[in-house]
C-alpha positions as semicolon CSV with decimal commas, in nm:
position;residue;x (nm);y (nm);z (nm)
1;X;2,414;3,777;-0,333
2;X;2,204;3,468;-0,254
3;X;2,216;3,186;-0,506
4;X;1,908;2,962;-0,493
5;X;1,947;2,641;-0,695
6;X;1,634;2,457;-0,809
7;X;1,623;2,106;-0,953
8;X;1,441;2,203;-1,276
9;X;1,408;2,522;-1,488
10;X;1,029;2,532;-1,444
11;X;1,070;2,524;-1,065
12;X;1,335;2,799;-1,066
13;X;1,090;3,040;-1,231
14;X;0,818;2,961;-0,976
15;X;1,056;3,016;-0,683
16;X;1,172;3,355;-0,815
17;X;0,815;3,474;-0,867
18;X;0,714;3,354;-0,519
19;X;0,996;3,537;-0,336
20;X;1,066;3,864;-0,517
21;X;0,837;4,152;-0,609
22;X;1,016;4,237;-0,929
23;X;1,166;3,943;-1,120
24;X;1,403;3,991;-1,410
25;X;1,460;3,698;-1,647
26;X;1,820;3,674;-1,769
27;X;2,020;3,424;-1,972
28;X;2,377;3,300;-2,000
29;X;2,468;3,103;-2,314
30;X;2,098;3,046;-2,377
31;X;2,022;2,914;-2,026
32;X;1,765;3,120;-1,836
33;X;1,791;3,226;-1,472
34;X;1,606;3,481;-1,258
35;X;1,722;3,785;-1,064
36;X;1,516;3,950;-0,793
37;X;1,549;4,093;-0,443
38;X;1,382;4,064;-0,104
39;X;1,441;4,280;0,206
40;X;1,744;4,437;0,042
41;X;1,907;4,102;-0,046
42;X;1,999;4,039;-0,407
43;X;1,871;3,695;-0,507
44;X;1,950;3,485;-0,813
45;X;1,750;3,168;-0,881
46;X;1,914;2,924;-1,124
47;X;1,819;2,573;-1,230
48;X;2,002;2,246;-1,248
49;X;1,855;1,977;-1,471
50;X;1,867;1,680;-1,240
51;X;2,211;1,532;-1,179
52;X;2,454;1,766;-1,358
53;X;2,745;1,581;-1,194
54;X;2,807;1,208;-1,217
55;X;3,051;0,946;-1,091
56;X;3,323;0,811;-1,321
57;X;3,633;0,599;-1,294
58;X;3,939;0,823;-1,254
59;X;4,149;0,617;-1,495
60;X;3,942;0,446;-1,767
61;X;3,967;0,068;-1,781
62;X;3,764;-0,241;-1,860
63;X;3,886;-0,437;-1,560
64;X;3,717;-0,510;-1,229
65;X;3,695;-0,454;-0,940
66;X;3,740;-0,078;-0,963
67;X;3,678;0,164;-0,676
68;X;3,881;0,473;-0,768
69;X;3,607;0,714;-0,877
70;X;3,527;1,085;-0,875
71;X;3,246;1,331;-0,946
72;X;3,268;1,517;-1,279
73;X;3,020;1,723;-1,485
74;X;2,782;1,481;-1,660
75;X;2,840;1,637;-2,003
76;X;3,206;1,528;-1,991
77;X;3,101;1,163;-1,967
78;X;2,789;1,116;-2,176
79;X;2,676;1,250;-2,513
80;X;2,318;1,216;-2,388
81;X;2,404;1,465;-2,109
82;X;2,555;1,724;-2,347
83;X;2,257;1,953;-2,279
84;X;2,368;1,992;-1,914
85;X;2,688;2,179;-2,010
86;X;2,519;2,520;-2,030
87;X;2,360;2,469;-1,687
88;X;2,695;2,379;-1,527
89;X;2,861;2,684;-1,687
90;X;2,581;2,908;-1,558
91;X;2,599;2,765;-1,205
92;X;2,978;2,807;-1,198
93;X;2,950;3,170;-1,317
94;X;2,688;3,258;-1,054
95;X;2,862;3,047;-0,789
96;X;3,175;3,262;-0,816
97;X;2,974;3,577;-0,735
98;X;2,741;3,442;-0,465
99;X;2,789;3,479;-0,090
100;X;2,512;3,244;0,020
101;X;2,402;2,910;-0,127
102;X;2,040;2,795;-0,081
103;X;1,925;2,451;-0,194
104;X;1,572;2,449;-0,334
105;X;1,608;2,105;-0,493
106;X;1,360;1,831;-0,406
107;X;1,377;1,753;-0,036
108;X;1,492;1,392;-0,057
109;X;1,833;1,230;-0,077
110;X;1,847;1,261;-0,457
111;X;1,761;1,631;-0,454
112;X;2,003;1,691;-0,171
113;X;2,281;1,514;-0,363
114;X;2,216;1,728;-0,672
115;X;2,239;2,047;-0,463
116;X;2,541;1,922;-0,265
117;X;2,740;1,862;-0,583
118;X;2,653;2,205;-0,723
119;X;2,747;2,354;-0,386
120;X;3,083;2,171;-0,379
121;X;3,193;2,189;-0,741
122;X;3,029;2,499;-0,889
123;X;3,068;2,749;-0,604
124;X;3,334;2,870;-0,361
125;X;3,082;2,903;-0,075
126;X;3,162;2,690;0,227
127;X;2,824;2,681;0,402
128;X;2,471;2,641;0,274
129;X;2,102;2,667;0,357
130;X;1,795;2,465;0,263
131;X;1,438;2,549;0,154
132;X;1,192;2,270;0,239
133;X;0,861;2,252;0,053
134;X;0,619;1,989;-0,075
135;X;0,416;2,203;-0,315
136;X;0,510;2,464;-0,573
137;X;0,246;2,718;-0,476
138;X;0,349;3,078;-0,412
139;X;0,256;3,053;-0,043
140;X;0,450;2,728;0,012
141;X;0,760;2,855;-0,165
142;X;0,762;3,189;0,015
143;X;0,720;3,018;0,352
144;X;1,005;2,777;0,264
145;X;1,229;3,074;0,186
146;X;1,136;3,260;0,504
147;X;1,185;2,952;0,723
148;X;1,491;2,810;0,549
149;X;1,722;2,598;0,763
150;X;2,082;2,482;0,757
151;X;2,185;2,272;0,461
152;X;2,076;1,908;0,501
153;X;2,424;1,753;0,499
154;X;2,315;1,413;0,633
155;X;2,063;1,375;0,349
156;X;2,339;1,465;0,102
157;X;2,588;1,225;0,262
158;X;2,331;0,943;0,240
159;X;2,259;1,031;-0,122
160;X;2,627;1,040;-0,215
161;X;2,685;0,707;-0,037
162;X;2,398;0,549;-0,230
163;X;2,541;0,673;-0,560
164;X;2,891;0,546;-0,474
165;X;2,769;0,202;-0,363
166;X;2,529;0,169;-0,659
167;X;2,819;0,261;-0,889
168;X;3,046;0,003;-0,721
169;X;2,786;-0,272;-0,754
170;X;2,641;-0,175;-1,091
171;X;2,968;-0,119;-1,279
172;X;3,170;-0,399;-1,121
173;X;2,902;-0,667;-1,140
174;X;2,801;-0,567;-1,493
175;X;3,167;-0,571;-1,603
176;X;3,205;-0,913;-1,442
177;X;2,910;-1,046;-1,641
178;X;3,028;-0,896;-1,970
179;X;3,388;-1,001;-1,912
180;X;3,273;-1,362;-1,871
181;X;3,073;-1,330;-2,192
182;X;3,373;-1,186;-2,382
183;X;3,580;-1,483;-2,262
184;X;3,346;-1,693;-2,472
185;X;3,385;-1,453;-2,769
186;X;3,035;-1,307;-2,744
187;X;2,921;-0,950;-2,683
188;X;2,597;-0,816;-2,540
189;X;2,518;-0,538;-2,293
190;X;2,441;-0,702;-1,959
191;X;2,390;-0,548;-1,619
192;X;2,314;-0,642;-1,263
193;X;2,304;-0,433;-0,947
194;X;2,239;-0,452;-0,577
195;X;1,861;-0,405;-0,622
196;X;1,836;-0,541;-0,976
197;X;1,976;-0,875;-0,854
198;X;1,718;-0,940;-0,579
199;X;1,439;-0,812;-0,809
200;X;1,540;-1,061;-1,080
201;X;1,563;-1,335;-0,816
202;X;1,208;-1,267;-0,691
203;X;1,070;-1,276;-1,045
204;X;1,274;-1,586;-1,139
205;X;1,158;-1,780;-0,832
206;X;0,796;-1,717;-0,929
207;X;0,866;-1,792;-1,297
208;X;1,004;-2,135;-1,207
209;X;0,692;-2,202;-0,997
210;X;0,470;-2,105;-1,291
211;X;0,664;-2,320;-1,539
212;X;0,682;-2,619;-1,304
213;X;0,312;-2,597;-1,218
214;X;0,113;-2,907;-1,303
215;X;-0,263;-2,840;-1,306
216;X;-0,479;-3,059;-1,085
217;X;-0,826;-3,145;-1,215
218;X;-1,126;-3,089;-0,992
219;X;-1,503;-3,086;-1,032
220;X;-1,752;-2,824;-0,927
221;X;-2,129;-2,874;-0,879
222;X;-2,366;-2,588;-0,954
223;X;-2,739;-2,535;-0,975
224;X;-2,978;-2,250;-1,049
225;X;-3,218;-2,123;-0,781
226;X;-3,435;-1,815;-0,849
227;X;-3,208;-1,722;-1,140
228;X;-2,891;-1,727;-0,924
229;X;-2,607;-1,977;-0,955
230;X;-2,549;-2,173;-0,634
231;X;-2,227;-2,372;-0,582
232;X;-2,195;-2,690;-0,376
233;X;-2,069;-2,599;-0,030
234;X;-1,777;-2,843;-0,058
235;X;-1,633;-2,628;-0,337
236;X;-1,383;-2,846;-0,521
237;X;-1,432;-3,223;-0,558
238;X;-1,088;-3,374;-0,625
239;X;-1,239;-3,715;-0,714
240;X;-1,497;-3,728;-0,996
241;X;-1,688;-4,028;-0,852
242;X;-1,745;-3,830;-0,531
243;X;-1,886;-3,541;-0,737
244;X;-2,111;-3,784;-0,930
245;X;-2,253;-3,925;-0,605
246;X;-2,323;-3,574;-0,467
247;X;-2,490;-3,467;-0,792
248;X;-2,709;-3,779;-0,799
249;X;-2,817;-3,716;-0,438
250;X;-2,905;-3,352;-0,511
251;X;-3,286;-3,323;-0,506
252;X;-3,484;-3,103;-0,746
253;X;-3,641;-2,935;-0,446
254;X;-3,460;-2,780;-0,154
255;X;-3,505;-2,600;0,173
256;X;-3,336;-2,272;0,261
257;X;-3,116;-2,381;0,553
258;X;-2,981;-2,038;0,646
259;X;-2,985;-1,672;0,543
260;X;-2,693;-1,489;0,699
261;X;-2,700;-1,109;0,665
262;X;-2,418;-0,887;0,789
263;X;-2,358;-0,516;0,755
264;X;-1,995;-0,420;0,700
265;X;-1,840;-0,077;0,738
266;X;-1,584;0,008;0,466
267;X;-1,343;0,286;0,550
268;X;-1,208;0,515;0,277
269;X;-0,854;0,477;0,150
270;X;-0,593;0,728;0,267
271;X;-0,437;0,976;0,024
272;X;-0,179;0,828;-0,210
273;X;0,187;0,764;-0,147
274;X;0,387;0,704;-0,466
275;X;0,363;0,324;-0,463
276;X;-0,015;0,311;-0,407
277;X;-0,059;0,574;-0,682
278;X;0,149;0,361;-0,921
279;X;-0,053;0,049;-0,836
280;X;-0,390;0,224;-0,878
281;X;-0,288;0,403;-1,200
282;X;-0,182;0,069;-1,346
283;X;-0,514;-0,093;-1,246
284;X;-0,724;0,186;-1,392
285;X;-0,524;0,327;-1,683
286;X;-0,253;0,063;-1,743
287;X;0,016;0,329;-1,691
288;X;0,352;0,169;-1,606
289;X;0,505;0,280;-1,273
290;X;0,771;0,490;-1,450
291;X;0,503;0,657;-1,667
292;X;0,292;0,736;-1,359
293;X;0,590;0,897;-1,188
294;X;0,664;1,102;-1,500
295;X;0,304;1,228;-1,522
296;X;0,291;1,301;-1,147
297;X;0,616;1,499;-1,174
298;X;0,459;1,711;-1,450
299;X;0,155;1,779;-1,231
300;X;0,384;1,874;-0,941
301;X;0,586;2,115;-1,155
302;X;0,258;2,268;-1,274
303;X;0,176;2,335;-0,903
304;X;-0,135;2,114;-0,923
305;X;-0,027;1,844;-0,674
306;X;0,227;1,805;-0,395
307;X;0,562;1,629;-0,428
308;X;0,501;1,277;-0,567
309;X;0,813;1,093;-0,446
310;X;0,674;1,035;-0,100
311;X;0,626;0,727;0,118
312;X;0,361;0,897;0,330
313;X;-0,014;0,831;0,345
314;X;-0,059;1,104;0,605
315;X;-0,133;1,476;0,581
316;X;0,009;1,662;0,882
317;X;-0,208;1,912;1,074
318;X;0,022;2,198;0,965
319;X;-0,127;2,178;0,613
320;X;-0,439;2,395;0,580
321;X;-0,691;2,166;0,412
322;X;-1,007;2,383;0,421
323;X;-0,871;2,636;0,164
324;X;-0,773;2,348;-0,070
325;X;-1,125;2,201;-0,054
326;X;-1,273;2,549;-0,106
327;X;-1,051;2,599;-0,412
328;X;-1,155;2,259;-0,554
329;X;-1,522;2,356;-0,510
330;X;-1,469;2,621;-0,779
331;X;-1,374;2,349;-1,027
332;X;-1,698;2,232;-1,192
333;X;-1,577;1,870;-1,191
334;X;-1,560;1,869;-0,811
335;X;-1,807;2,142;-0,702
336;X;-2,076;1,906;-0,577
337;X;-1,835;1,680;-0,388
338;X;-1,626;1,958;-0,233
339;X;-1,940;2,149;-0,124
340;X;-2,071;1,837;0,045
341;X;-1,752;1,825;0,257
342;X;-1,783;2,196;0,335
343;X;-2,156;2,177;0,426
344;X;-2,098;1,885;0,663
345;X;-1,778;2,034;0,808
346;X;-1,586;1,720;0,707
347;X;-1,229;1,847;0,726
348;X;-1,052;1,557;0,895
349;X;-0,906;1,306;0,646
350;X;-0,848;0,940;0,715
351;X;-0,474;0,899;0,776
352;X;-0,285;0,597;0,644
353;X;-0,020;0,392;0,827
354;X;0,282;0,484;0,615
355;X;0,478;0,799;0,697
356;X;0,758;1,004;0,545
357;X;0,934;1,270;0,752
358;X;1,015;1,476;0,440
359;X;0,682;1,499;0,256
360;X;0,307;1,450;0,312
361;X;0,082;1,217;0,113
362;X;0,018;1,321;-0,247
363;X;-0,274;1,563;-0,264
364;X;-0,399;1,850;-0,482
365;X;-0,289;2,205;-0,403
366;X;-0,619;2,361;-0,512
367;X;-0,451;2,551;-0,794
368;X;-0,586;2,519;-1,147
369;X;-0,419;2,461;-1,481
370;X;-0,489;2,339;-1,833
371;X;-0,429;1,964;-1,856
372;X;-0,546;1,688;-2,090
373;X;-0,504;1,317;-2,157
374;X;-0,295;1,116;-1,908
375;X;-0,226;1,420;-1,688
376;X;-0,599;1,488;-1,657
377;X;-0,666;1,121;-1,574
378;X;-0,404;1,107;-1,301
379;X;-0,501;1,445;-1,156
380;X;-0,866;1,339;-1,137
381;X;-0,767;1,018;-0,960
382;X;-0,554;1,209;-0,705
383;X;-0,828;1,467;-0,639
384;X;-1,102;1,207;-0,594
385;X;-0,882;1,000;-0,364
386;X;-0,814;1,318;-0,162
387;X;-1,183;1,418;-0,136
388;X;-1,293;1,064;-0,052
389;X;-1,049;1,051;0,243
390;X;-1,265;1,313;0,425
391;X;-1,596;1,135;0,364
392;X;-1,765;0,890;0,602
393;X;-1,735;0,514;0,576
394;X;-1,949;0,328;0,325
395;X;-2,179;0,049;0,440
396;X;-2,216;-0,280;0,258
397;X;-2,468;-0,555;0,330
398;X;-2,336;-0,905;0,270
399;X;-2,574;-1,200;0,239
400;X;-2,498;-1,573;0,228
401;X;-2,776;-1,818;0,154
402;X;-2,745;-2,196;0,199
403;X;-2,994;-2,443;0,051
404;X;-3,023;-2,808;0,153
405;X;-3,132;-3,027;-0,140
406;X;-3,152;-3,392;-0,037
407;X;-2,870;-3,357;0,212
408;X;-2,642;-3,176;-0,035
409;X;-2,587;-2,811;0,060
410;X;-2,545;-2,537;-0,203
411;X;-2,454;-2,176;-0,127
412;X;-2,456;-1,833;-0,292
413;X;-2,330;-1,498;-0,168
414;X;-2,450;-1,149;-0,248
415;X;-2,341;-0,799;-0,162
416;X;-2,484;-0,452;-0,205
417;X;-2,389;-0,102;-0,103
418;X;-2,648;0,036;0,139
419;X;-2,469;0,364;0,213
420;X;-2,238;0,514;-0,049
421;X;-2,024;0,714;0,192
422;X;-1,680;0,783;0,047
423;X;-1,745;0,572;-0,266
424;X;-1,959;0,857;-0,400
425;X;-1,648;1,076;-0,394
426;X;-1,417;0,816;-0,548
427;X;-1,681;0,765;-0,816
428;X;-1,593;0,555;-1,120
429;X;-1,263;0,452;-0,961
430;X;-1,440;0,250;-0,690
431;X;-1,440;-0,115;-0,789
432;X;-1,795;-0,228;-0,727
433;X;-1,866;-0,584;-0,615
434;X;-2,247;-0,572;-0,608
435;X;-2,422;-0,907;-0,655
436;X;-2,793;-0,869;-0,582
437;X;-2,966;-1,182;-0,449
438;X;-3,344;-1,219;-0,460
439;X;-3,529;-1,245;-0,129
440;X;-3,480;-1,573;0,059
441;X;-3,633;-1,680;0,390
442;X;-3,517;-1,957;0,620
443;X;-3,717;-2,285;0,583
444;X;-3,849;-2,156;0,247
445;X;-3,898;-2,429;-0,015
446;X;-3,720;-2,365;-0,345
447;X;-3,680;-2,540;-0,679
448;X;-3,345;-2,631;-0,832
449;X;-3,279;-2,632;-1,205
450;X;-2,984;-2,676;-1,441
451;X;-2,792;-2,903;-1,205
452;X;-2,449;-2,974;-1,351
453;X;-2,097;-3,094;-1,292
454;X;-1,810;-2,893;-1,444
455;X;-1,454;-3,010;-1,478
456;X;-1,195;-2,743;-1,401
457;X;-0,822;-2,724;-1,335
458;X;-0,618;-2,545;-1,073
459;X;-0,434;-2,244;-1,212
460;X;-0,066;-2,154;-1,170
461;X;0,029;-1,860;-0,948
462;X;-0,012;-1,522;-1,116
463;X;0,296;-1,348;-1,244
464;X;0,375;-0,998;-1,120
465;X;0,271;-0,691;-1,315
466;X;0,498;-0,386;-1,328
467;X;0,284;-0,228;-1,056
468;X;0,266;-0,529;-0,826
469;X;0,642;-0,594;-0,838
470;X;0,705;-0,230;-0,739
471;X;0,471;-0,285;-0,445
472;X;0,649;-0,612;-0,359
473;X;0,991;-0,445;-0,365
474;X;0,859;-0,180;-0,127
475;X;0,726;-0,448;0,113
476;X;1,069;-0,610;0,115
477;X;1,245;-0,273;0,163
478;X;1,437;-0,310;-0,164
479;X;1,525;0,006;-0,357
480;X;1,366;0,347;-0,306
481;X;1,036;0,502;-0,410
482;X;1,220;0,679;-0,694
483;X;1,431;0,388;-0,822
484;X;1,199;0,085;-0,815
485;X;1,030;0,165;-1,146
486;X;1,372;0,230;-1,304
487;X;1,490;-0,116;-1,192
488;X;1,193;-0,279;-1,369
489;X;1,259;-0,078;-1,686
490;X;1,622;-0,200;-1,680
491;X;1,515;-0,565;-1,652
492;X;1,313;-0,514;-1,971
493;X;1,602;-0,340;-2,151
494;X;1,841;-0,623;-2,072
495;X;1,600;-0,883;-2,201
496;X;1,562;-1,049;-1,861
497;X;1,183;-1,005;-1,857
498;X;0,909;-0,947;-2,115
499;X;0,531;-0,897;-2,155
500;X;0,278;-0,713;-1,936
501;X;0,268;-0,993;-1,682
502;X;0,639;-1,002;-1,605
503;X;0,755;-1,325;-1,767
504;X;1,122;-1,397;-1,705
505;X;1,291;-1,499;-2,030
506;X;1,503;-1,812;-2,061
507;X;1,804;-1,582;-2,066
508;X;1,689;-1,400;-1,750
509;X;1,642;-1,734;-1,573
510;X;1,988;-1,848;-1,682
511;X;2,153;-1,524;-1,564
512;X;1,980;-1,567;-1,228
513;X;2,086;-1,933;-1,211
514;X;2,450;-1,844;-1,289
515;X;2,450;-1,569;-1,025
516;X;2,299;-1,809;-0,772
517;X;2,573;-2,063;-0,843
518;X;2,876;-1,836;-0,851
519;X;2,778;-1,520;-0,660
520;X;2,461;-1,581;-0,452
521;X;2,531;-1,269;-0,243
522;X;2,426;-1,054;-0,543
523;X;2,074;-1,199;-0,523
524;X;2,052;-1,182;-0,143
525;X;1,786;-0,935;-0,032
526;X;1,941;-0,913;0,313
527;X;2,259;-0,757;0,173
528;X;2,055;-0,483;0,004
529;X;1,832;-0,435;0,309
530;X;2,142;-0,388;0,526
531;X;2,269;-0,117;0,290
532;X;1,928;0,058;0,296
533;X;1,934;0,052;0,678
534;X;2,283;0,202;0,672
535;X;2,161;0,481;0,443
536;X;1,889;0,564;0,695
537;X;2,148;0,567;0,973
538;X;2,359;0,815;0,773
539;X;2,050;1,035;0,723
540;X;1,992;1,030;1,098
541;X;2,357;1,118;1,168
542;X;2,422;0,784;1,340
543;X;2,672;0,644;1,089
544;X;2,954;0,786;0,878
545;X;2,948;0,740;0,501
546;X;3,317;0,635;0,489
547;X;3,244;0,331;0,706
548;X;2,956;0,219;0,481
549;X;3,157;0,270;0,162
550;X;3,452;0,075;0,305
551;X;3,226;-0,214;0,411
552;X;3,070;-0,234;0,062
553;X;3,416;-0,243;-0,101
554;X;3,519;-0,537;0,117
555;X;3,202;-0,739;0,048
556;X;3,218;-0,670;-0,325
557;X;3,588;-0,760;-0,350
558;X;3,518;-1,102;-0,194
559;X;3,228;-1,164;-0,436
560;X;3,432;-1,066;-0,743
561;X;3,743;-1,263;-0,644
562;X;3,533;-1,578;-0,638
563;X;3,368;-1,480;-0,968
564;X;3,704;-1,431;-1,147
565;X;3,814;-1,782;-1,064
566;X;3,504;-1,917;-1,245
567;X;3,490;-1,665;-1,528
568;X;3,548;-1,913;-1,813
569;X;3,272;-2,150;-1,698
570;X;3,035;-1,857;-1,646
571;X;3,107;-1,729;-1,999
572;X;3,022;-2,064;-2,157
573;X;2,697;-2,086;-1,958
574;X;2,599;-1,731;-2,057
575;X;2,668;-1,789;-2,428
576;X;2,464;-2,108;-2,423
577;X;2,173;-1,926;-2,257
578;X;2,200;-1,627;-2,488
579;X;2,211;-1,841;-2,804
580;X;1,907;-2,049;-2,709
581;X;1,713;-1,737;-2,605
582;X;1,787;-1,549;-2,927
583;X;1,693;-1,859;-3,125
584;X;1,362;-1,888;-2,943
585;X;1,289;-1,514;-2,969
586;X;1,357;-1,513;-3,344
587;X;1,124;-1,799;-3,443
588;X;0,804;-1,660;-3,596
589;X;0,620;-1,968;-3,722
590;X;0,587;-2,206;-4,015
591;X;0,690;-2,082;-4,359
592;X;0,393;-2,075;-4,597
593;X;0,618;-2,160;-4,895
594;X;0,811;-2,462;-4,759
595;X;0,840;-2,690;-4,455
596;X;1,097;-2,480;-4,266
597;X;1,054;-2,210;-3,999
598;X;1,040;-1,833;-4,044
599;X;1,273;-1,628;-3,823
600;X;1,372;-1,268;-3,753
601;X;1,707;-1,178;-3,908
602;X;1,889;-0,879;-3,757
603;X;2,129;-0,661;-3,955
604;X;2,326;-0,344;-3,885
605;X;2,177;-0,009;-3,780
606;X;1,861;-0,168;-3,642
607;X;1,751;-0,311;-3,979
608;X;1,570;-0,643;-3,971
609;X;1,339;-0,866;-4,172
610;X;1,171;-1,206;-4,156
611;X;1,340;-1,478;-4,360
612;X;1,317;-1,854;-4,395
613;X;1,554;-2,114;-4,248
614;X;1,531;-2,285;-4,588
615;X;1,734;-2,008;-4,756
616;X;1,877;-2,018;-5,027
617;X;1,634;-2,287;-5,148
618;X;1,342;-2,082;-5,006
619;X;1,365;-1,704;-5,042
620;X;1,037;-1,624;-4,867
621;X;1,076;-1,296;-4,673
622;X;0,870;-1,021;-4,505
623;X;0,972;-0,667;-4,401
624;X;0,995;-0,539;-4,043
625;X;1,019;-0,181;-3,910
626;X;1,375;-0,061;-3,846
627;X;1,481;-0,013;-3,485
628;X;1,172;-0,176;-3,335
629;X;1,167;-0,462;-3,085
630;X;0,977;-0,748;-3,249
631;X;0,852;-1,062;-3,073
632;X;0,640;-1,349;-3,204
633;X;0,290;-1,375;-3,057
634;X;0,254;-1,747;-3,132
635;X;-0,084;-1,665;-3,291
636;X;-0,200;-1,654;-3,651
637;X;-0,372;-1,367;-3,828
638;X;-0,753;-1,395;-3,827
639;X;-0,773;-1,272;-4,185
640;X;-0,490;-1,443;-4,375
641;X;-0,362;-1,713;-4,140
642;X;0,001;-1,597;-4,142
643;X;0,195;-1,546;-3,815
644;X;0,156;-1,223;-3,617
645;X;0,418;-1,031;-3,418
646;X;0,426;-0,775;-3,138
647;X;0,608;-0,456;-3,236
648;X;0,737;-0,196;-2,988
649;X;0,914;0,122;-3,094
650;X;0,959;0,389;-2,829
651;X;0,625;0,417;-2,650
652;X;0,430;0,285;-2,949
653;X;0,330;-0,081;-2,932
654;X;0,103;-0,281;-3,160
655;X;0,040;-0,630;-3,299
656;X;0,051;-0,690;-3,674
657;X;0,037;-0,962;-3,937
658;X;0,378;-1,017;-4,100
659;X;0,231;-0,995;-4,453
660;X;0,226;-0,634;-4,581
661;X;-0,050;-0,732;-4,827
662;X;-0,281;-0,871;-4,558
663;X;-0,637;-0,724;-4,565
664;X;-0,589;-0,630;-4,196
665;X;-0,345;-0,358;-4,314
666;X;-0,579;-0,200;-4,571
667;X;-0,653;0,093;-4,337
668;X;-0,278;0,154;-4,290
669;X;-0,231;0,216;-4,661
670;X;-0,542;0,434;-4,677
671;X;-0,403;0,654;-4,396
672;X;-0,071;0,673;-4,580
673;X;-0,243;0,777;-4,903
674;X;-0,455;1,037;-4,722
675;X;-0,142;1,185;-4,563
676;X;0,036;1,190;-4,900
677;X;-0,260;1,362;-5,068
678;X;-0,292;1,624;-4,793
679;X;0,077;1,716;-4,833
680;X;0,047;1,748;-5,210
């Protein structure tokens, strides 16, 4: 009997239906699996649900450093993983009967690690095979089964090494932080890791630049010519008197000094890799990187797109693209565009620079399915990016006009698309930059109006967004395509960063400062880069995992020995930072009943309310939703003038006035009454 293990239940069903003619759905303790046959071989396809085995300390402790760990079923460690128990039991039952093990988990180091652990701990089979596929279509899955290869041990070894090292760093460093905090009689969940540390350092460095930024005033001269704003060629005048002199010299009549026209060819973008998809989805839909990955995974499991966790912007010649375009032409949303490619015989896509030996760039499979909302948005974006990659370059005409007015030169630039090319295919997702200038001729006399001087200030550097920091981490070779978004989510959970533009909190800055003082290696990107390079060497069979694990133990032991000797000082610094941060985060604004400040007061079980610092003399209070994260906005309500707060609970986020009787909440109560009436 052949046992094929898939990474998810939905995928297991697709594999069984792709391979066997007659598929029988069975169940063991409520967990479904599939039995079929092919060429006389009995085949069973069973699912895992991600990592059903996890690393734990062999003997539980709260000390550090600790390196004595083992793999155990996830359900034995975490209540949240209780649902995995049935899957482990099923895999063990089938593993005892099977003669051959075939991994059909995702072809990357995570998928290989999942399969490797099932192979080792749930079966008695000593050798395995591997199905490699990038799309869950029947043809792709059948071909992967027919052309299966030996089990990808090097991928699995690299994956296991990553998990071990991440455990070493994550658990030991986090315990070190929390141990220092406990020394100062304070408790809060803190964490740091080998990628989390450098990520926090990058964000903190920029945050300090933003906070230290002192704006520099400058003056800009503008005038209106033929209804278009022209700006003085000098740009910024750093001295106001100099700007005044130039404005005074500017004549009311000018001469067109030059008209420079250039035609520029704009190539299409290649098909998406995961990072570029996350960046574009954030720009267009404001989906966070982790949300984009979640939606893309759903589309992949529905067989609508290829595997999303890819670093590639290339589609290899082995993939038959003409049938995909033909299939898309039957979808009314893409008929016109796909037919245009077919009619012109445009079947060669523009290939990007980035490559991934395991998977091609993300592209549609041509299969159809019923999707709505975010899934429909992301699918449309992926399809249009795919179709546009086959189309010809667009052409843009750029014009720059300079006008001399009494010796002072003013300039304006315009741009227009003269040939749509691929932008027609990308459609609404193409960010237009058209600025149409009226006709100007050299030596033409023109009139100037509305001459003015405007005072402006230089702006601080922009903070990262969730999408741009993921892109930055990729550029610096920190983390993996799958883990970067998780790292950012963790920084939010720990209270190190907040808001859409990633603002490092006072506490996050202090944690980074403490790490820099007592354990700078944790923030060093080069340490993490070295580990990533070692992972690649393991994948390529050039390095043994034992050597990498041993090296990480030695480095970490040195870091933690130094940390322990400073633990008391570190604890005091952390408590000071935590106290000031919580104080700042809790302040809502002025109390409307006295002269004191309103603040958020936290109680047990997630309960909270807004009370006054003047208590018990002032008993002014306002309710807050239980279990929600609440932050002051620093702004007052437009309707009643009381403070407003940002509220986030799960995926729901909104801004509200603190007063439940505020007119801005009238519609809330109406909805509540309507719901109550409909139930009755």
